[in-house]
N, CA, C and O atoms as CSV, one atom per row, in Angstrom:
chain,resi,resn,atom,element,x,y,z
A,1,MET,N,N,-10.418,6.865,-16.730
A,1,MET,CA,C,-11.268,7.042,-15.554
A,1,MET,C,C,-11.649,5.676,-15.001
A,1,MET,O,O,-11.909,4.739,-15.756
A,2,SER,N,N,-11.678,5.576,-13.708
A,2,SER,CA,C,-11.956,4.306,-13.036
A,2,SER,C,C,-13.455,4.024,-12.990
A,2,SER,O,O,-14.266,4.949,-12.993
A,3,GLY,N,N,-13.819,2.740,-12.946
A,3,GLY,CA,C,-15.206,2.349,-12.800
A,3,GLY,C,C,-15.649,2.282,-11.354
A,3,GLY,O,O,-16.801,1.951,-11.074
A,4,PHE,N,N,-14.751,2.591,-10.431
A,4,PHE,CA,C,-15.083,2.536,-9.006
A,4,PHE,C,C,-15.620,3.869,-8.525
A,4,PHE,O,O,-15.139,4.923,-8.941
A,5,ASP,N,N,-16.604,3.828,-7.657
A,5,ASP,CA,C,-17.121,5.018,-6.978
A,5,ASP,C,C,-16.300,5.186,-5.708
A,5,ASP,O,O,-16.749,4.811,-4.625
A,6,TRP,N,N,-15.095,5.749,-5.834
A,6,TRP,CA,C,-14.193,5.851,-4.690
A,6,TRP,C,C,-14.804,6.613,-3.522
A,6,TRP,O,O,-14.685,6.149,-2.388
A,7,PRO,N,N,-15.452,7.758,-3.734
A,7,PRO,CA,C,-16.053,8.450,-2.583
A,7,PRO,C,C,-17.105,7.587,-1.880
A,7,PRO,O,O,-17.175,7.563,-0.652
A,8,GLY,N,N,-17.920,6.881,-2.667
A,8,GLY,CA,C,-18.935,6.009,-2.076
A,8,GLY,C,C,-18.326,4.837,-1.324
A,8,GLY,O,O,-18.778,4.477,-0.238
A,9,LEU,N,N,-17.286,4.242,-1.921
A,9,LEU,CA,C,-16.613,3.124,-1.266
A,9,LEU,C,C,-15.922,3.568,0.016
A,9,LEU,O,O,-15.945,2.857,1.021
A,10,MET,N,N,-15.309,4.748,-0.024
A,10,MET,CA,C,-14.634,5.263,1.175
A,10,MET,C,C,-15.659,5.567,2.278
A,10,MET,O,O,-15.411,5.281,3.450
A,11,ARG,N,N,-16.811,6.146,1.904
A,11,ARG,CA,C,-17.857,6.397,2.907
A,11,ARG,C,C,-18.336,5.084,3.521
A,11,ARG,O,O,-18.506,4.980,4.736
A,12,ALA,N,N,-18.551,4.084,2.667
A,12,ALA,CA,C,-19.035,2.786,3.161
A,12,ALA,C,C,-18.005,2.122,4.069
A,12,ALA,O,O,-18.355,1.580,5.117
A,13,GLY,N,N,-16.739,2.164,3.668
A,13,GLY,CA,C,-15.699,1.492,4.445
A,13,GLY,C,C,-15.285,2.252,5.693
A,13,GLY,O,O,-15.163,1.668,6.770
A,14,ILE,N,N,-15.070,3.556,5.549
A,14,ILE,CA,C,-14.548,4.329,6.667
A,14,ILE,C,C,-15.668,4.805,7.592
A,14,ILE,O,O,-15.568,4.664,8.811
A,15,ALA,N,N,-16.728,5.365,7.022
A,15,ALA,CA,C,-17.828,5.845,7.867
A,15,ALA,C,C,-18.771,4.709,8.264
A,15,ALA,O,O,-19.158,4.587,9.426
A,16,GLY,N,N,-19.137,3.874,7.276
A,16,GLY,CA,C,-20.100,2.808,7.554
A,16,GLY,C,C,-19.532,1.662,8.366
A,16,GLY,O,O,-20.114,1.257,9.372
A,17,LEU,N,N,-18.393,1.138,7.930
A,17,LEU,CA,C,-17.777,0.001,8.630
A,17,LEU,C,C,-16.813,0.444,9.722
A,17,LEU,O,O,-16.316,-0.382,10.488
A,18,ARG,N,N,-16.546,1.753,9.795
A,18,ARG,CA,C,-15.638,2.334,10.790
A,18,ARG,C,C,-14.217,1.781,10.696
A,18,ARG,O,O,-13.545,1.562,11.704
A,19,LEU,N,N,-13.779,1.561,9.443
A,19,LEU,CA,C,-12.403,1.115,9.220
A,19,LEU,C,C,-11.462,2.307,9.317
A,19,LEU,O,O,-11.832,3.425,8.961
A,20,GLN,N,N,-10.278,2.074,9.785
A,20,GLN,CA,C,-9.242,3.095,9.725
A,20,GLN,C,C,-8.826,3.218,8.255
A,20,GLN,O,O,-8.853,2.224,7.529
A,21,PRO,N,N,-8.442,4.416,7.804
A,21,PRO,CA,C,-8.041,4.558,6.400
A,21,PRO,C,C,-6.974,3.557,5.979
A,21,PRO,O,O,-7.049,3.006,4.880
A,22,ARG,N,N,-5.985,3.312,6.830
A,22,ARG,CA,C,-4.931,2.355,6.449
A,22,ARG,C,C,-5.518,0.960,6.245
A,22,ARG,O,O,-5.077,0.231,5.357
A,23,ASP,N,N,-6.512,0.579,7.058
A,23,ASP,CA,C,-7.144,-0.734,6.908
A,23,ASP,C,C,-8.001,-0.787,5.643
A,23,ASP,O,O,-8.028,-1.798,4.941
A,24,PHE,N,N,-8.701,0.318,5.362
A,24,PHE,CA,C,-9.510,0.386,4.141
A,24,PHE,C,C,-8.642,0.167,2.904
A,24,PHE,O,O,-8.993,-0.624,2.028
A,25,TRP,N,N,-7.510,0.868,2.833
A,25,TRP,CA,C,-6.667,0.798,1.643
A,25,TRP,C,C,-5.912,-0.522,1.527
A,25,TRP,O,O,-5.372,-0.821,0.462
A,26,GLN,N,N,-5.858,-1.312,2.582
A,26,GLN,CA,C,-5.204,-2.615,2.512
A,26,GLN,C,C,-6.154,-3.716,2.027
A,26,GLN,O,O,-5.711,-4.816,1.697
A,27,LEU,N,N,-7.450,-3.422,1.984
A,27,LEU,CA,C,-8.422,-4.418,1.531
A,27,LEU,C,C,-8.389,-4.585,0.017
A,27,LEU,O,O,-8.095,-3.646,-0.723
A,28,THR,N,N,-8.693,-5.784,-0.418
A,28,THR,CA,C,-8.924,-5.998,-1.845
A,28,THR,C,C,-10.391,-5.645,-2.126
A,28,THR,O,O,-11.201,-5.625,-1.199
A,29,PRO,N,N,-10.742,-5.369,-3.374
A,29,PRO,CA,C,-12.152,-5.103,-3.677
A,29,PRO,C,C,-13.065,-6.262,-3.252
A,29,PRO,O,O,-14.181,-6.029,-2.789
A,30,ALA,N,N,-12.603,-7.494,-3.405
A,30,ALA,CA,C,-13.414,-8.646,-3.007
A,30,ALA,C,C,-13.643,-8.661,-1.499
A,30,ALA,O,O,-14.740,-8.984,-1.044
A,31,GLU,N,N,-12.623,-8.317,-0.725
A,31,GLU,CA,C,-12.771,-8.276,0.738
A,31,GLU,C,C,-13.746,-7.183,1.149
A,31,GLU,O,O,-14.567,-7.388,2.044
A,32,LEU,N,N,-13.664,-6.024,0.505
A,32,LEU,CA,C,-14.579,-4.926,0.821
A,32,LEU,C,C,-16.011,-5.318,0.466
A,32,LEU,O,O,-16.931,-5.046,1.238
A,33,GLN,N,N,-16.213,-5.947,-0.681
A,33,GLN,CA,C,-17.548,-6.413,-1.055
A,33,GLN,C,C,-18.106,-7.374,-0.025
A,33,GLN,O,O,-19.276,-7.275,0.347
A,34,LEU,N,N,-17.285,-8.300,0.438
A,34,LEU,CA,C,-17.713,-9.260,1.443
A,34,LEU,C,C,-18.121,-8.550,2.723
A,34,LEU,O,O,-19.160,-8.862,3.304
A,35,MET,N,N,-17.308,-7.597,3.165
A,35,MET,CA,C,-17.610,-6.871,4.398
A,35,MET,C,C,-18.885,-6.034,4.275
A,35,MET,O,O,-19.590,-5.819,5.262
A,36,LEU,N,N,-19.175,-5.568,3.067
A,36,LEU,CA,C,-20.368,-4.761,2.837
A,36,LEU,C,C,-21.594,-5.625,2.540
A,36,LEU,O,O,-22.682,-5.096,2.310
A,37,GLY,N,N,-21.426,-6.947,2.542
A,37,GLY,CA,C,-22.543,-7.840,2.283
A,37,GLY,C,C,-22.896,-7.945,0.811
A,37,GLY,O,O,-24.017,-8.315,0.462
A,38,GLN,N,N,-21.945,-7.620,-0.052
A,38,GLN,CA,C,-22.196,-7.652,-1.475
A,38,GLN,C,C,-21.451,-8.787,-2.163
A,38,GLN,O,O,-21.212,-8.739,-3.369
A,39,ALA,N,N,-21.092,-9.792,-1.405
A,39,ALA,CA,C,-20.356,-10.916,-2.000
A,39,ALA,C,C,-21.236,-11.603,-3.035
A,39,ALA,O,O,-22.451,-11.716,-2.871
A,40,ARG,N,N,-20.607,-12.046,-4.077
A,40,ARG,CA,C,-21.364,-12.726,-5.122
A,40,ARG,C,C,-21.772,-14.096,-4.627
A,40,ARG,O,O,-20.973,-14.837,-4.053
A,41,GLY,N,N,-22.981,-14.402,-4.853
A,41,GLY,CA,C,-23.523,-15.690,-4.467
A,41,GLY,C,C,-24.793,-15.927,-5.262
A,41,GLY,O,O,-25.077,-15.213,-6.224
A,42,ALA,N,N,-25.534,-16.907,-4.866
A,42,ALA,CA,C,-26.791,-17.180,-5.548
A,42,ALA,C,C,-27.747,-16.017,-5.307
A,42,ALA,O,O,-27.849,-15.521,-4.185
A,43,PRO,N,N,-28.445,-15.580,-6.348
A,43,PRO,CA,C,-29.403,-14.494,-6.150
A,43,PRO,C,C,-30.568,-14.977,-5.291
A,43,PRO,O,O,-30.827,-16.179,-5.226
A,44,PRO,N,N,-31.262,-14.072,-4.643
A,44,PRO,CA,C,-32.406,-14.491,-3.832
A,44,PRO,C,C,-33.480,-15.128,-4.708
A,44,PRO,O,O,-33.584,-14.837,-5.900
A,45,VAL,N,N,-34.264,-15.988,-4.104
A,45,VAL,CA,C,-35.343,-16.680,-4.820
A,45,VAL,C,C,-36.485,-15.690,-5.036
A,45,VAL,O,O,-36.889,-14.989,-4.108
A,46,SER,N,N,-36.998,-15.634,-6.256
A,46,SER,CA,C,-38.125,-14.751,-6.566
A,46,SER,C,C,-39.425,-15.378,-6.062
A,46,SER,O,O,-39.472,-16.570,-5.755
A,47,ARG,N,N,-40.467,-14.570,-5.981
A,47,ARG,CA,C,-41.774,-15.089,-5.539
A,47,ARG,C,C,-42.279,-16.181,-6.470
A,47,ARG,O,O,-42.806,-17.198,-6.020
A,48,SER,N,N,-42.116,-15.965,-7.764
A,48,SER,CA,C,-42.619,-16.957,-8.719
A,48,SER,C,C,-41.847,-18.265,-8.603
A,48,SER,O,O,-42.433,-19.342,-8.710
A,49,ARG,N,N,-40.528,-18.180,-8.382
A,49,ARG,CA,C,-39.722,-19.397,-8.220
A,49,ARG,C,C,-40.101,-20.113,-6.931
A,49,ARG,O,O,-40.160,-21.343,-6.898
A,50,LEU,N,N,-40.360,-19.346,-5.859
A,50,LEU,CA,C,-40.777,-19.955,-4.597
A,50,LEU,C,C,-42.108,-20.674,-4.780
A,50,LEU,O,O,-42.273,-21.800,-4.310
A,51,ALA,N,N,-43.053,-20.039,-5.457
A,51,ALA,CA,C,-44.355,-20.672,-5.699
A,51,ALA,C,C,-44.186,-21.947,-6.517
A,51,ALA,O,O,-44.840,-22.954,-6.247
A,52,GLU,N,N,-43.313,-21.904,-7.511
A,52,GLU,CA,C,-43.034,-23.083,-8.338
A,52,GLU,C,C,-42.470,-24.219,-7.480
A,52,GLU,O,O,-42.889,-25.368,-7.623
A,53,MET,N,N,-41.533,-23.908,-6.600
A,53,MET,CA,C,-40.943,-24.941,-5.737
A,53,MET,C,C,-41.962,-25.469,-4.736
A,53,MET,O,O,-41.946,-26.655,-4.405
A,54,MET,N,N,-42.849,-24.601,-4.249
A,54,MET,CA,C,-43.881,-25.051,-3.304
A,54,MET,C,C,-44.856,-26.018,-3.972
A,54,MET,O,O,-45.330,-26.962,-3.340
A,55,ARG,N,N,-45.155,-25.781,-5.250
A,55,ARG,CA,C,-46.018,-26.723,-5.981
A,55,ARG,C,C,-45.304,-28.050,-6.215
A,55,ARG,O,O,-45.910,-29.116,-6.105
A,56,ALA,N,N,-44.026,-27.981,-6.535
A,56,ALA,CA,C,-43.262,-29.199,-6.821
A,56,ALA,C,C,-42.963,-30.003,-5.558
A,56,ALA,O,O,-42.905,-31.232,-5.602
A,57,PHE,N,N,-42.774,-29.314,-4.438
A,57,PHE,CA,C,-42.407,-29.971,-3.177
A,57,PHE,C,C,-43.310,-29.483,-2.052
A,57,PHE,O,O,-42.862,-28.750,-1.170
A,58,PRO,N,N,-44.588,-29.887,-2.076
A,58,PRO,CA,C,-45.513,-29.393,-1.041
A,58,PRO,C,C,-45.142,-29.927,0.342
A,58,PRO,O,O,-44.622,-31.033,0.492
A,59,ASP,N,N,-45.429,-29.103,1.339
A,59,ASP,CA,C,-45.217,-29.542,2.721
A,59,ASP,C,C,-46.217,-30.641,3.042
A,59,ASP,O,O,-47.376,-30.587,2.632
A,60,MET,N,N,-45.757,-31.619,3.767
A,60,MET,CA,C,-46.622,-32.720,4.176
A,60,MET,C,C,-46.834,-32.617,5.677
A,60,MET,O,O,-45.902,-32.278,6.406
A,61,PRO,N,N,-48.038,-32.903,6.153
A,61,PRO,CA,C,-48.227,-32.901,7.607
A,61,PRO,C,C,-47.435,-34.045,8.237
A,61,PRO,O,O,-47.151,-35.039,7.569
A,62,PRO,N,N,-47.076,-33.916,9.517
A,62,PRO,CA,C,-46.362,-35.008,10.185
A,62,PRO,C,C,-47.171,-36.304,10.095
A,62,PRO,O,O,-48.400,-36.251,10.048
A,63,PRO,N,N,-46.505,-37.472,10.070
A,63,PRO,CA,C,-47.211,-38.755,9.898
A,63,PRO,C,C,-48.366,-38.947,10.880
A,63,PRO,O,O,-49.391,-39.522,10.514
A,64,GLU,N,N,-48.218,-38.476,12.120
A,64,GLU,CA,C,-49.287,-38.700,13.104
A,64,GLU,C,C,-50.518,-37.855,12.799
A,64,GLU,O,O,-51.585,-38.124,13.351
A,65,GLN,N,N,-50.412,-36.851,11.949
A,65,GLN,CA,C,-51.568,-36.017,11.618
A,65,GLN,C,C,-52.160,-36.370,10.267
A,65,GLN,O,O,-53.171,-35.793,9.868
A,66,GLN,N,N,-51.546,-37.315,9.548
A,66,GLN,CA,C,-52.060,-37.697,8.244
A,66,GLN,C,C,-53.260,-38.606,8.424
A,66,GLN,O,O,-53.304,-39.460,9.310
A,67,GLU,N,N,-54.252,-38.383,7.531
A,67,GLU,CA,C,-55.430,-39.247,7.582
A,67,GLU,C,C,-55.128,-40.542,6.840
A,67,GLU,O,O,-54.402,-40.547,5.846
A,68,ASP,N,N,-55.680,-41.613,7.322
A,68,ASP,CA,C,-55.451,-42.913,6.681
A,68,ASP,C,C,-56.428,-43.168,5.577
A,68,ASP,O,O,-56.374,-44.217,4.935
């Protein structure tokens, strides 16, 4: 048995992306993932990681607004 959800993938590609069946079946799984916005990349930054980065790299006011 395959690990792919073929009915779900076909709905996403043919109904969601409006691909013709011949175009859907010519795609590689990586191409379909990219088209569906599921390409592998860096995961989104979590709130805690964002807070950590904000503490490490605080925004500075523009030089003309800094007090001497």
